[in-house]
N, C-alpha and C positions, 0 to 999 in steps of 0.2 A: 753838758750840764742843762736842767730842767728851768725854764724862767716861768715866773709864775705873776699873775696880776689880780688882787685882789678888788672888790668893787661891792656896794651895798651897805658899806656902814655910815651911821649918821645920829641924831640923837632922836629918843624916843622916850616916852612916858611908861613908867612903871607899868606891868603889864601887857604893853604894846608887844609889835612882833618884828622883826626886821629878817631879812634874807640876804646872807653873804654868798658871794660867790668868786670862784678862783677859776680862772682859765690858765692852763697849761701850754707852754710851747718850747720849741727847742729839741731836745733829746728825749722825747717822750717816750719812745717805744719801750716795752717793759718796765714801766714804773710800777714799781711793787705796790704802794699806797700812797693814800693823800689824805690829808687831814688839817684839823685848826687848832691851834694854840693861842693862848690868850694871855696877855700881862698888863697885869695893873698897875698903877703909880707905887713904887717901892716895894714891889712883889716880884719873885721869880716869874719866869715864864711857866705857864701850865699847859698839859693836855686838854683839850676839850672833847675832840673826838678825832675818830680815825675811819677811813673805810680803804678797804681791798680792793683795786682795780677789777681783777678778774672775777674773783667771787663775791664780792659787794660786803663781805663781813666786815660790821662795826664794830665801834669800842667808843664808850663815853665815860667822861668824868662822872662821878656819881651826882655831883650838884647839878648838872645840866640833865640827868637821864628822864625822860617824860616831859621834858620842855623843847631840847633840841633836838632835830633830826638834820643830820647828814645823809647825802644821796650824790651819784655820780651820772654824769651823761658822756659815755665813753667818746661817742660820736662827736661831740663837741669839744673833747677834752678839758671838760669843767666838774668842779665840783661846789656844792652848794652847803650853805649851813642853814638851815629855817630855825630861826629863834623865836619863842612864843612865850608868853607871862614873862616876859623880861623884869628883871630885878635891878635895883640900883647895884647890887654887889658883881653883876655881870658887865659893869662898866671896865673898859679893858681895850688896849688895841689887839685886833684878832690877826694872826699871822697865819696865812695859808702854808703848808709843808709838802713837799714829795720826797719818797724815798727810791731810789732806785740804785739797784748795786751797792748797798751798802752805805751810800751816800745820801745824806738829808739837804734838800735845796728851802730857803724861804723866800716867800715875797716881801714887799715893803711894808704890809700892815695897813689896817684899817681903822681906823676909830669907831666904836660902839660907845655911846653914853646914854645911861637911861638915869633921867631925872625929871622932875615934876616943874 
């Protein structure tokens, strides 16, 4: 099992930026991909961005393309989500996820609130 710990959430004004971090520990060997999902109140959890650990291939949800960037530091077993030009509709709990051997593990989530 992979343990995931997120950090970096908080309150930011519209147009501002935040960087989320997700540190992986435990059974991290051969993790295939890591990424971020989010869940706003009353809505389903949705994909935000993913990155493969070996090749660094990325995938983004359409509404965040050009504003969010996912990256990884394999030496630190950490994935980042740089979020720029934040909008109120980006407000949600952001969850880190890791996929390994067909299993998906989740972090506990970090709150991001975009409000003036």
